[in-house]
N, C-alpha and C positions, 0 to 999 in steps of 0.2 A: 421526804424532806422537801424535794422540789416543789410539791403541791403545797405544802405547809408555807413555804417561802413565797409563792405565787398568790395564795389566797388569803394568808393571814398576815405575813410580815410586810410584803410590799405595799398593799393598801394603806396599812397604818403608818408606814414610812412616808408614803405620799400625802397622807393627811398632816403628818407632823412638819413635812417640808412646806406645805401650804399654810400652816400656822405661822411659821416663821414669816413667810412672805406677806401674809395678810396684816401683820402687826405693823404698828408705826415705825418701830425701829428696823424691822426687815425691809420695808419699803425704802426708808432712808438709806439702807446699806445698798440696797439695789440701784438707786438713783446715784449715790456716790460712785459706785463701780462703774456705771454707765458713763459717768462723767470723767472719770480716770481713763477709761478706754478711749473717749472722744479725744482727750488731751493727748494720749499717746499715738493715737492715729493720725491726728491733725498737726503732729510736731513738724518742724522744718526737716527736711532731709529724711524723713521716715521711709523705710522701705518694709516690704513684707517680712523679711528676716528680722530686721532690727525690731520692728513691732512685736513679732512674736517672742523674741527674746526678753524684752521689757515686760510683756504681759506675764511670761513665765515667773520672772522675779518678783512681779507684782503678787502673784498667787502665793509665791511661797514665803514672801515677807509680809506683804500687806494684809492680805486675807488670813495668813498664818497666825498673826497675833489676834485676829478677829475670832478664829476657830478656837483657841483655848478658853477664854472666858465663856464663849457662847456654849460650847459643848459641856463645859464644866457646871455651868448654871442649869443646863438641861438635866444633868445627872443630879444635882442638888435638888432640883423640882421633884424628881422622881423619889428620892429616898426621904423626902420630907413631907410628902403628901400621902403617905400611908399607902405605898405601892400595892401591898398585898391586899388591902380592901378593894383597891380599883380593879385589881386582877379578877378578884371573885365575881365582879359584875361584867367581866369580858371574856371571851374564849381564850385569850393570850395568856401564856404561861409567863413567869417573871424574866426568864432569859430571852423568850421571843419579844416580849414588850421591850426590854432593854435594847436588843438588836435592832428593832424598828425604829426606836427613838434616836438612837445613834445615826442610823441610815438616814433618817429624816434630816437630821441636822447636817450631815455631810452632803446630802443632795442639795441643800439650801446653799451651802458654800460653793458647791459646783455650778449652781445656777448663777451665782454672782460672778464666778470666773468666766462662765459663758457669755454673760451680759457684757463684762468688759471687753471680751474678745470680739464679739460681734459688733459692738460700738466702735472699737479701734479699726477694725477692718472695713466696716461701712464707711468711716470718715476717711479712711486712706483711700478707698476706691472712688469716693464722691469728690473729696476736696484735695486729695494728694497730688502733687505734680506728676506729670508723666514721666515714668521710669526712664532714667538714662541707659543708654545702651551698655549691656553687660551687668546690669544690676538684677536681672530677672523680672518677672511679672510684677504688675503694681500690687496685686493682692492674688493669693492662692489658697485653695483649700488645704493643701498640705500644711502651709505655714499657720493658718488658722487651728488646725488640728494640733500641731505642736504646741501652740500657745495654751490650749484648754489643757491637754495632757501633762505638760511640763509643770503647769501650775498646780493640777489636780493631785499629782503624786506627793508632794509634801503635805498637802491639805488632808490626805487620807491618814498619814500617820499622826499629824497633829490632832485631828478630830478624834481618832481612836484614843490617844494618850489623854487628851483632855477630858473626854467623856469617862473612860474606864478607870484612870486613876482617881478622879474625884468620886467615882461611884464605889470602888474598892475601899478608898480611905474614908469615904462619907465626909469629906472635907473639901470645899471648893478652893481653899487655899493651895490644894495640890496643883491646881493649874499655874500658880505663881511660880512653883518650882520648875515646871516644864518651861514656862516663859523665860526664867532666868537661864536655864540651859540654852534656849534658842538664842537669847542675847548674847551668851558667850560664844556661840558658834558664829555668829554674825560679827561680833566686835573682837573676838580674839582669834581670828583666823590665821593669824600669823604664827602662833604656837600650838594650835590644834590641828591634828591629822584631818585630811579630807573625809575619812570614813565617818566621822561624827556629823558631817553635813548632810541632812537627810533631803536637802533640796537639789543635790546633785544626782543627775540622771544615773550615773553609774553605780550609785548607791541604792537605786529604787527597789530592786528585788529584795535585797537584805531587808529593808525597812518595811515593805509590803508583807513579808514573812513575819517579822517581829510584830507588826500591827495585827496581822490575823491571830497570833498566838496571845497577845494581850486581850484581844476581843474574846476569844474563847475562853480565856481564864476568868475574865469578868462574867461571862455567861454562866461558867460552873459555879462561880460564888453566888450568882442570883438564884441558880437552881437550889443550892444548899440553904440559902435564907429562906426560901419558900417552903422548903421541906417536902418537895415533891417526892411522889412514891418511888421514882427511880433516880433520885438526885445522887445517889451513890454510884451509879454507873459510871466507869471510867472513860467512857469515849471522849466527852468534852475536855476533861483535864489532860488526857493522853493528847489530843490533838493540839492543845495549848502548848504543852510541853515540846511536843515535836516542831511546832512552827517557831517557838522562840528559840530553841536550840538550833534549828536549821538557819535561821536569820542571823544569830550570832556567830554561828560557824562560817557562814558565808562572808560576814563582815571581816572576820578574822583571816579568811583566805585572801580577802580583797587588799588587806594591809600587806600579807605577805608576799604576793605576786606583784605589787605595785611599788613604784617610787612614791612613798606617801610620808613625807617628813611630818612631825619629827619621829614618828613610830618606826618607820622603816625606810632604810635608804637602799635602793636597788643598785646592784653593782654595774648593770649596763647603763642605767641613767647617770651614774657617777662617771663612767668611762666616756659618755657622751659629753658630759660637762667639762671633763678635763681636756678636751680638744679646744683649739683657740683659732679664731679668725685671723689672728697676727701672723700666722703661718702663711697667710696669703692663699689658702686653699679653703674651700668650703667644708666645714666640719660635717661628718657623715651622720646619719641616723637610718633607722629601719622601723618605719611606723605604717600602720594600716590607714588606708584612704577611706573615701565614702563608699566605695564598692567592696570594702573587705580586702583589698589587695595590698600586699606589703610593699611599700616604697623606699627605695634607696637610691643614693646618687649614683651608684655605679649602673644603674639602669640607663643613665643618660650620657654615658661616656662617649666621647667624640662629637658632642653637640653642645652649642651654647646653652646656657641653663639659667632660669630666672627663678629665684626663690623669695617669696614674700611673707611676711610676718603680719599677723592682724588679730585683734581680739574683739569681741562682741562688746566688751565693757568700755572700749575706745571707738565711738561711732565713726570718727574721722578715719579711723584705719580701714573702714569697710571700702574706701576708695582703692585699697590695695586689691581687693578682690575684683572690683571692675577693671582696673588695669591688667591684671593677670588673665581675665576672661578675654578681653580684647587682644592681647598679645598672643595668647594661645590660638586665637582664630586667625590673626593675621599671618603668624609665622608659622603655622602648622605644617606647610609645604616646605619648610626649611629646615624641619626637624629640631626646632628649638624646644628645649624641655621647660615646662612651666610647673611649679609646685607650690601650693599654699599651705602655710603652717599657722593653725590657730593655737593661740595662746589662752588657754582658759582651763580653770579647774574643773569645769564640767566637760568630760571627755567626749560627749556626744553633740556638742554645740556645732562644731566645724562640720560634721557629717549631715546635720540637719540643714544647715545653711546651704552646703553644696547641693543638696537635693531639692530644696525649695527654689534655688535660682537655676537649677538644671546645669551646673558646671560640669565640664567633662574632664578638665585637668585634675589631677591628684590633689585633693584636699585632706591634710593629715592634722591630727592634734598632737602636741606635745604631752604624752600620757604622764609626764612627770611634773606638769604644772601645778603650782600650789600658790595660795594667796600670798603676796609679800608686798611690802612698801615700795621696794625697788624692783622694777621690771627685770633688771639684768639678773637678779637672783630669784625670779619667779618660777624658772624652769631650766633644765638642763641645756636646752638649745638656746635660750636667751642668754645664757652664760656663756656658751661656746660661741655664739655669733656677736657676743657683746651689744645686745640690742637695749638701748637705754630708753627709748621712745619709739612710739609707733605714729605713722607707718614706716616700715623698714623693708627694703627690697634690695637683694643682692644679685648682681649679674657676674656670671663666671663664663669663661671659655670652654672648649671641649675637654680640657684636662683638669677641670674643677678649679682652675686657678681663678682667684677673685679680679675681677676687672674694675667693678665699681660697687661701693656701697651707697645706697640711696636712703637717707633720711631727710626728707624734704617735705614741703607742704603738699598736701593731697593733689592739689591742681596740677603740680609739676611733675608728679610721679610718671604719668603715662608717656609724656613727651621724652623724659630723661631715659627711661626704659628703651624706647624706640631708638633714640640717638646711639646708645651704647650697642644695641643689637645690630643696627645698620652698619656701624663701624666694624663689628666682629665678623659680619657677613660679607663684608667688602663692597658695600654699597647698599642701595635702596632695595629692601625686600619686596619679593613678588606681590605681597598683599599690602604694600604700603600705599598704592594709589588709591585715593578715595576712601581712606580710613574712616571708619565711623566713631563717633564719640571723642572726635579730637577737641 
């Protein structure tokens, strides 16, 4: 099987990808993606993490809509051109030819995503401002890799669905149905559960399994249509069923173990949301950080605590991270606790940003976050802390008693945190002299 993949399928897939790239529309798409990447990388205030996040969304949404008609048109070309006649003059069997042509289309889409990412990070590196202290490196290979992979995962699912559904139904309008579903996911996110959004990283494994199942199902039908001598062998249909059932089962499990409105309300998330900052004490939580360690406020008993909320969808709130990084560095010898809380329906964004920027303070993501018009109802923690807009930082004493809630312009955030901490610590902190990034 591996030899067949190497010597028969991959060469044809490469040829198909080059066919897309050599065409006028393919070159135009490549130039467009390069231009989009250039705009993203050259935007004011762009950082490596922000660029990576925007490129991931561009791949999922922008290229996602291109994937559907592109792959559906490729499938239509196959079943209207007399595929069986073409196959007789080539060594490929029907299912191998189908797999190679789908793979060629997917590789073309991946090339577009890579072009946008390379352009963005090149312009960020060449034209971007020098990174402010606490914002991480100007550009990093880790952020570049995240930008490509995060955009490629939904493209994998969309390309499989676009090609295979059109091939199975032999109707290019099938892609319109998938496009409608994608529109519902994007526009109706306030009443749809997160498990339906295949652009979210936490759903990637389930949708990769479903994609593999649909692909094997299409291959089985292609074998049947060609009436190969061994088309009745059950291995391919069984693999299709196993992958689809495993993917759907995993998706169901995701719903049952997570706070995923409106399908499932997790009792722990409801308990977290039932707390209130009006009690003048910081509401508690127990969430994993970027290192996989569970973080809770009890870990910081007896020391001042700074808790900052941010979201990748709110670029101005990224100043929260810079402020937290500098506070963690300056007050480390005074045992001041610093925690960043990411508010995003993608549960892996906070972890990726923390790794890209090299943060050592805990970065957690409220796993109950879901899309909502009102930020305060978007997650259990924003509800408990009554966060109405970002950035938002809470400073507490050693007993978790609220000292001050900071919802101010980003430029005033760091000085305000320093003022409250210096007052709590009874004077100027050891690391206050010659503070960077002031």
